[in-house]
N, C-alpha and C positions, 0 to 999 in steps of 0.2 A: 015359895019357901022350900018345898020338896025338891025343886030344881036346884036350888043353891046347895042343899045337902048332898045331892048326887055329884055336884061338881067339886065340892070341897076336898075329897080324897085325892083327886087328880092334881088339884092346885098344891096340896101339901106335898105330894111325892115329887112334883116338878120343882118345888121350892127346895126340898131336901136334896134332890139331885144337883141343883144349881149350887147350893151351899157347899156340898162335899167336893164337887169337881172344881169349884173356885179355890178351895183351900189347898188341894193337893194335885189338881190336874196339871199344873205348870211345873211341878218339881222335877228337876233333871234326873237322868239315870245316874247310878242304879238305885239310889235311895228312894227315888220317886216311884219306881216299880214296886218296891216293897210296901210303901205307904198306900199306894192305890190298891194293891192286891189285898191289903188288910181292910181299908176303909170302904172300898167299893162294894164289899160284901153286904154292907148295911143298906145299899140302895138298889142293888140288882135283885131280880126275882130269885135267881140261883147263880152260884158261882162255883166253878170247879177248882181243881188244884193247879198250881204253877201257871197262873194266868199272867201274861205280860202285857201291860197297857202303857204305851209310851206317852210322853207329855203332849199336850194340846189335842187330846181327843175329846170330842164334844158329844154329850148325851143330853136329851131333853127330858125324858121320863124313864129313868133306868129301872123302875119297878116292873116294867113290861119286858125286860131283857133277861134271857137265860144264857149263861156263858158256861161252856163245858171246860174240860181239863186241857191244859197246855195251849190255850188260845193266845194268839199274838195279835194285838191291835196297834198299828203303827201311827205315827204322827199325822194329824190332819184328818183323821177319820171322823165322820159325822153320822150319828145314829139317832133317828128321830122316831119316837113312838107316841101314840096318843090313846087315852082312854083304855078300851079293851083290846087294842091291837097288841100283837105279840111278835117279837123277834127272837129267834133261837139260834145260837151259834154252837155247833157240835164240838166234839173233842178235836183238838189240833187244827182248828180253823185258823187261817192266816189272812188277815186283812191288811193289804199294803197301804201306803200313804194315799190320803185323799179319797179313799172309798167312801161313798155315801149310801146309806140304807135308810129308807124313809117310808113310813106308813102315814099317808096324808090325812086319813080319817081314823076313827076309833074302832074300825072293824077289819083292818088289814092284818095279814099274817105273812111273815117271812121265816122260812125254815131252812137253815143252811146246815147240812149234815157234816159228818166227820171228815177231816182231812181235806176240806175244800180250801182252795186258795183263790182269793179275789185280788187281782193285780192292781196296780196304781190307777186311781181315778175311775174304777168301776162304779156305776150309778144304778142302784136298784130302787124303784119307786112303786109302791103299791097303793092304788087308789081305793075308793069305797068298795068294800066287799071282796077285794082282790086277794090273791094268795100267790106267793112265789116259793117254790121248792127247788133246792139244788142238792143233788144226790152226792153220796160219798165219793171222795177223791176227784171231784171235778175241778177243772181249772178254767177261770174266765180271765181273758187277757185285758191289757190296759185300755181304759176309756170305753169299755163296752157299756151299753145301756139296756136295762130290762125295765119295762114299765107296762102298766095296764090295769084295767078294771077286772079283767078275766084272770083265770088260773094259769100261771106259767109253771110247768113242771119240767125240770131238767134232770135227766137220769144220772146214774153212776158212771164214773170214769170218762166223762166227756172232756173234750178240749175245745174251747171257744176262743178264737184268736182276737187280737186287738181291734177296737173300733167296730165291733159287731153290735147289732141292734135287734132287740126282740120286743115287739109291741103287741100286747094282747087286748087291743080294742081298736075300733074305727069310729069316726064321727059321721053322723048322718048329714047328708047334704042335698037331699032330693028337692027341697023347696028353695028356688033361687030368690024368692022375695024375702027370705029370712036369713039372718046371719048364721053361718055354719056353726059357730060356737053356741048358738041358742037352740039348735035342733037336736041336741042330745047325742048319745053314743050307743054303740052296740058292741057286744063281745061274745066270743065263743071259747077262747082259751088256746093255749099253745102247749104241745108236748114234744120234747126232744128226748128220745129214748136213750138207753145206756150205750156207752162206747161210741158216741158220735164225735166227728171232728168238723168244726166249722172254721173255714179260713178267714183271713182278715177282711173286715168290712162286710161280712154277710148280713143281710137283712131278713128277718123272719117275721112274716105278717100274721095277723090274727086268724085263728081257725086251722092252723097247720099242725100236722104231726110229722116229725122226721123220725123214720124208723130206725131201729137198733142197728148200730154198726155202720151208719151211713157217713159219707164224706161230702161236704159242700164246698165247692171251690170259692176262692177269694172273690169278693165283690158280688156274689150271687144274691138274687132277691127271691126268696122262697115264698111262693104264693099258693102252692098246692101241696098236698101230702106227698112225702117221699117214701117209697117202700124200703123195708129193711135191707141193709147191705148194698145200698146204691151209691153211685158217685154222680153228683149233679152239679152243673155249672150254668152260668149265664143269667140273663135278665129277660123274662122270668127264668128261674132255675128249671133245667130239664135234665132228666136222667140220661147219662151217656154211657154208663157202664154199671155192671154188677160185680160186687165183691163175692168171691167164693168162700164158703165156710171151710172148704178143703184146701189146705195150704199147698198141696201138690197138684191141684187141678183148678182150672178156671171153669166156673159154671155159668153158662149162658142159656137161658130158657128160650122157648120159641118166640115169645113176645119180644125179647131183645133182638132176635134175628129179624123179625118182621119190621121192627122200627129202626133197623140198621144201627143199633147200639154197638159201639166198638168194644173189644176186650179191654179190661182194665190195665193190661200190661203194655198197651200201645198208645196211651194218652199222656199228655203233658199239661198239667194244670198247676197254677201257682197257689199254693196254700201255705200260709206262714202264720206262726204263732207270734 
C-alpha cells in the first residue's frame, strides 16, 4: 500500500505531462510557441522568460525539468526524466533538432549551464546514480554521445566536435564463463576542464581528466589523463606538443624535450567542428 502511494505522484505528473503536450505540443509556429510557453509552465518544475519550444518536442515527466530564460528547444527533441532525477537547462541554452537527454533511473542528474548549445542529434544518457554537467558557453557538435554511470563534468567554453563519444563506465569481463552483461560494471568518472577543443570523432574513456586548454586531434582515443595546455593525437592519444600561455613565446619544458615532443607551431593535425 505504501509503495502505491509513493508511485502515484509520479504517475500523476507523467499523465499531466502527456495531457498538456498532447493538447498543444503539435500546434505550429508561432501561435504554438505562445501556447506552449503559457501552458508548459504548469508542468515544468521551473520556467524562465521568453522560452521557445517548437512543435513535436517530447517530455515524459516535465515536473523534473528546470528551464531558464530564453531557452530554445527545436523539433524532435526528447527529454526523459524519472522519479527524483533532475534535468536543468540554464539561460539561453539551445537544443537543436533530435537532441536526446535521458535519465534512465530515478537518481540521475543533468545540469546544462548558461549559453550551452547542443547541435543536432546529441545524445546524453545518465544511468543509475550518474551525473552530467556541461559548463557555460560550451558547444557539443552533431551526433556526439555522452553516457555513463559515473560523473561526466565538462567545463566552460569547450568545443566538442561532431561524432565524439564520452563514456563514464566500463563493463567487467574477467570471468569467461559468465556473460559480460551479467558481470556488472565499474566507473570512475570523466572531467574535461575549461577551454578544451576535441576534434571530430574523439573518444574519451572512463577515468580520464583532460586538462584546461587542451586540444585533442580528430579521431583520437583518450585513455589516460592529458595535462593542461597540451595537444594530443592518435590511438591511444599521446601528447605531441604543449600550448604556451604566453602568446608571444612557445613554452617547452624539459620533459617535452626528453620525450621529443615537437613545438606546436610545427604540427599539422585535422580538427574539425
